[in-house]
C-alpha positions in Angstrom: 28.7 30.3 1.8 30.4 30.0 -1.6 28.4 31.1 -4.6 27.9 28.6 -7.3 28.1 29.3 -11.0 24.9 28.7 -13.0 27.0 26.4 -15.1 27.7 24.2 -12.0 24.4 24.3 -10.3 20.9 25.8 -10.3 21.4 26.8 -6.7 23.0 30.0 -5.5 25.1 28.3 -2.8 26.3 24.9 -1.6 24.0 25.3 1.5 21.0 25.8 -0.8 22.0 22.8 -2.9 22.5 20.6 0.3 19.2 21.7 1.7 17.4 20.8 -1.5 19.2 17.5 -1.6 18.1 16.7 2.0 14.5 17.7 1.2 14.5 15.6 -2.0 15.9 12.5 -0.2 13.3 12.8 2.6 10.5 13.0 0.0 11.9 9.9 -1.8 12.2 8.0 1.5 8.6 9.0 2.4 7.3 7.7 -0.9 9.3 4.4 -0.6 8.0 3.9 3.0 4.3 4.5 1.9 2.4 1.3 2.7 -0.4 2.0 0.2 -0.3 -0.3 -3.0 1.2 1.2 -6.1 -0.8 2.2 -9.1 -0.1 0.2 -12.3 1.8 2.2 -15.0 -0.9 1.6 -17.7 -3.6 3.0 -15.4 -1.6 6.2 -14.6 -0.8 6.7 -18.3 -4.5 6.3 -19.3 -5.5 8.8 -16.6 -2.9 11.3 -17.7 -3.9 10.9 -21.4 -7.5 11.6 -20.5 -6.4 14.8 -18.8 -4.3 15.8 -21.8 -7.1 15.0 -24.2 -9.6 17.0 -22.1 -7.3 20.1 -22.1 -6.7 19.8 -25.9 -10.4 20.1 -26.8 -11.7 23.6 -27.5 -13.9 24.8 -24.8 -17.4 26.1 -25.7 
């Protein structure tokens, strides 16, 4: 298990990097295979902006 330099990778070893890559690829495949309809970009952005605006208001 060779150690990786922080300059090369955020992971401590190649095994750790490969495990993360496999997990990430599985999550992407799961999302691509999801049969539910997508959400329009404008709708998502409006919802996120509402959350941001709600957090920016001083709370009483």
